[in-house]
N, C-alpha and C positions, 0 to 999 in steps of 0.2 A: 420529442426531439428538442435538443438545446440549440437555440439560434443565437448566433453571435452577430450583433449589429455594431460593428466597430471598424475603424480604419486600422486599428492595431490589435493583432492577435498574437498572443504569446504561447509558446510551447516550451514546457520544462519536462525533464525526464531524469530518471535515475535508476539505480540498482542497489538495493538495500539488503543486508543480511538481517533476517528477523531473529534467528537463534541458531545456536550450535550446541546441542545438549548431550550428544553421545559420549563425549569425553568425561563430563562431570556427572553423569547419571541423572540428568534433569528429567522433569516430569513428562515432557514430550517423548522422551526415549524410554523411560521406565514405567510410566503411568498407564492408566486405562480410563475409559469413559470419556466424557466431554472435556476437551482442553482447548485453550485459546491463547494466542500470542498476538500482541498489538505493538506497533512501532509508529511513533509520530514522525512525520517527514515535513520539513519546512521548505517551502519553495524558495528558489534562488532570488526571486523578486515577487512582490505581491501582485495578484491579479486584481482587476477592477471589481469582479464578482466571483463567487465560487466557480472554479473551472470544472470541466468534465475531466474525471480522472479514471484511467484504466490501469489495472494491475494484472500481472500474470507471474507464474513461477519461472524463474530463470535457473534455479537449482533446487532440487529436492533429493534428499538422501533418506530413503525409507527402508525399513526392514522388510525382507521378502517373505517372512513367515506369516503375515496376515494380509488382509485386504488393504489396499491403499485408499484411504479416505481423506479428502481435503476439501475445505470450503474456503475460497479466496475472495476477499472483498476489500473495498475501501469504505471508510466511514468518517464522519465528522469533517467533511470537506468545507474549508473556509477559504477566504482570499489569500491566506498566508500559509496554510498547512492542511494536512489530512492524516488519517491513520491507515496504515496497512494492517489487514486482519487475516490471520491464518487460524483455521479451526480444524480439529480432527476429533474422532470419537472411537468408541469401542476399543478393540485391541490393537489398533494401528500404532506402530512405533515409528516416530520421526526423529532422525538424527539431526538434520539441519535443513533450513529453508532460506533461500534468497529469492527476493521478488523484484521484478522490474516494473516500472510505472511510467506513465506519460500523462501529463496534464495539458489541456488545451482550453484557452479561454481569453476573454477580453482583458487587455492591459491598458493602463493609462498612458496617453501620449503626452508629449511636451506641451501641447496646446490645451490639454484638459486641466482645468483649475476650478476651484470652488471659492465663492465670495465669503461664505460663512460656514 
């Protein structure tokens, strides 16, 4: 469990298109085997420490001819940014993916300052 000990808690959120590959014949749509897409997201304001970030699919456009396989994660979370990660494998064909995210964590208040 992540515990936040602060008088100031920040919540940032967004909705990001990771890719759209059906129109241009991209690898997610035409390929097979293990495939991955990442997108770096920058928070609207820096957190005091890396926040808790949750991500989920807000749109997925998949071919119905194979099993739907998806691994959704966040990675490399820092005070200022993180990466959305989408992975698929085998014969799954993915036309496009959009992911929603929410970050919750401690932020600096106007009374927070450092001498050195």
